[in-house]
DRENVOLUM-482638 format. One record per residue (C-alpha): residue in one letter; x, y, z. Coordinates in steps of 0.2 Angstrom, whole numbers, padded with zeros to 4 digits, always signed. Layout:
BEGIN
AXYZ ...
END
This chain:
BEGIN
M+0117-0115-0091 T+0107-0116-0074 N+0091-0106-0075 Q+0093-0094-0057 P+0076-0093-0046 K+0066-0076-0048 Y+0058-0068-0036 K+0037-0067-0041 P+0029-0052-0034 L+0011-0056-0028 F+0004-0042-0037 Y+0009-0032-0052 R+0024-0018-0045 I+0015+0001-0048 Y+0031+0011-0040 R+0047+0002-0034 R+0060+0015-0022 V+0075+0006-0017 S+0088+0013-0004 T+0099+0011+0007 S+0092+0004+0021 M+0073+0004+0011 I+0060-0003+0001 V+0044+0007-0005 T+0032-0003-0014 V+0017+0002-0022 E+0007-0013-0029 D-0010-0016-0040 A-0022-0023-0026 L-0034-0021-0039 Q-0044-0034-0039 L-0050-0028-0018 G-0052-0013-0024 K-0036-0008-0015 V-0019-0001-0017 R-0005-0011-0007 I+0010+0000-0002 T+0025-0009+0009 L+0041-0003+0018 T+0055-0014+0019 K+0066-0008+0033 Y+0085-0021+0030 E+0103-0022+0031 K+0117-0024+0020 G+0121-0045+0023 K+0108-0048+0032 G+0095-0042+0020 A+0073-0035+0028 T+0074-0035+0046 A+0058-0028+0046 T+0040-0027+0032 V+0025-0020+0036 E+0010-0017+0023 H-0008-0006+0021 Y-0022-0009+0010 L-0026+0010+0004 D-0045+0011-0004 A-0041+0014-0024 S-0051+0033-0025 R-0039+0036-0008 A-0024+0032-0016 A-0029+0042-0031 L-0033+0057-0021 L-0021+0054-0012 A-0007+0055-0025 W-0016+0067-0035 D-0016+0084-0020 L+0004+0078-0019 L+0006+0078-0040 N-0002+0097-0034 T+0005+0105-0023 P+0021+0110-0028 N+0027+0117-0011 A+0026+0105+0001 A+0047+0108-0001 N+0045+0122+0006 T+0032+0121+0018 A+0041+0106+0029 R+0054+0120+0031 G+0043+0132+0038 D+0031+0140+0025 V+0016+0135+0034 S+0001+0140+0021 L-0001+0128+0012 W-0019+0118+0015 W-0011+0101+0014 N-0006+0095+0030 G-0004+0075+0028 Y-0015+0059+0028 S-0017+0046+0044 E-0029+0029+0041 F-0032+0017+0056 K-0038-0004+0047 G-0037-0021+0051 T-0041-0038+0047 R-0041-0055+0053 K-0025-0066+0050 N-0025-0083+0055 G-0037-0080+0066 D-0030-0065+0077 L-0036-0047+0072 E-0022-0040+0064 A-0022-0020+0065 R-0015-0009+0053 T-0009+0011+0051 F-0006+0022+0036 Q+0002+0042+0038 I+0011+0051+0027 E+0016+0069+0031 L+0027+0082+0032 A+0043+0080+0041 T+0047+0096+0047 Q+0064+0092+0053 S+0071+0081+0040 D+0082+0086+0021 N+0066+0076+0014 P+0051+0084+0016 V+0037+0070+0016 R+0039+0057+0027 L+0026+0040+0025 T+0026+0025+0040 I+0017+0008+0040 C+0013+0002+0058 N+0006-0017+0059 G+0004-0027+0072 P-0011-0035+0086 G-0027-0026+0084 E-0043-0029+0095 P-0060-0020+0092 V-0070-0006+0092 G-0087-0008+0096 T-0099-0018+0087 T-0092-0007+0067 G-0082-0022+0066 A-0066-0009+0068 I-0049-0012+0071 K-0039-0005+0081 P-0019-0006+0089 K-0021-0019+0103 K-0015-0008+0122 D+0001-0011+0126 A+0002-0024+0112 N+0019-0022+0102 Q+0020-0015+0084 T+0031-0017+0070 R+0032+0004+0065 V+0041+0006+0048 S+0046+0024+0045 T+0053+0033+0030 V+0058+0053+0024 L+0059+0052+0006 P+0064+0067-0007 W+0050+0078-0015 L+0054+0071-0032 A+0055+0051-0025 I+0035+0055-0019 R+0028+0064-0034 E+0033+0050-0046 M+0027+0039-0034 A+0010+0049-0035 L+0010+0050-0055 A+0015+0031-0057 I-0002+0028-0042 V-0012+0042-0051 M-0008+0034-0070 H-0009+0015-0066 I-0029+0018-0058 Q-0034+0030-0072 S-0027+0016-0085 W-0037+0004-0075 A-0054+0012-0076 A-0054+0019-0093 M-0049-0002-0097 T-0065-0008-0088 Y-0076+0007-0088 Y-0087-0001-0099 E-0089-0018-0091 R-0091-0014-0074 R-0104-0001-0079 D-0113-0018-0087 R-0111-0026-0073 D-0114-0011-0058 T-0102-0019-0048 W-0082-0012-0044 Q-0074-0025-0054 P-0077-0033-0072 D-0078-0050-0067 Q-0081-0052-0046 E-0078-0070-0048 P-0065-0077-0059 T-0068-0092-0070 D-0047-0094-0070 Q-0045-0096-0054 E-0026-0098-0058 E-0025-0082-0065 S-0033-0072-0050 T-0019-0069-0036 A-0028-0061-0020 I-0045-0064-0015 L-0055-0054+0001 D-0065-0061+0012 T-0080-0052+0015 A-0086-0061+0032 T-0068-0059+0040 G-0059-0044+0030 E-0043-0056+0028 I-0034-0054+0013 R-0024-0068+0005 P-0020-0076-0011 R-0029-0090-0019 R-0014-0101-0023 A+0004-0099-0019 I+0016-0089-0028 P+0033-0107-0033 P+0050-0103-0026 N+0060-0106-0042 R+0046-0100-0055 D+0055-0094-0069 E+0048-0075-0079 
END
């Protein structure tokens, strides 16, 4: 019997939700101090038509997830109860990719016009620098890939719980080693390069894999 090739993700999956036209994935990029979120739009029989990604700082991802878990009235608020204190979040980031600037924007908000109360939106595209701070914003008049999806309250809380539990587990597991080294990571320079999936270039801000994932690798 011939072994069928299996997809090997670049990062460990914390959460994944597949609907009829959308895949929402949250992955561990804690070696970079990040949580990676991807939205993949696809059509049955055609495959993916658009994929976008965003890297949230781990502490910010945990805070947003915690807020969502402790916002029991969000579903009612999206339908007209404006008393809720939580009203969404957005951020703008970017990196240098293949020598070019790439802008990434992320937004989570209440979807008042939808039966599903929470909307996730990620936009990727050409970027341009903002002043001399190194910040990157979407380039004016450039084509951006924008993917948006609405999620039911149960799904968004499942995702939030998975993020909180994962980050808490990682933080507890590595706490003493990180404290003793006075660093975010237990080992900023892994000795086993084969086990390290990605690296952050501090000079350019580019996130890239340390090694290619073999397409036919069996688990």
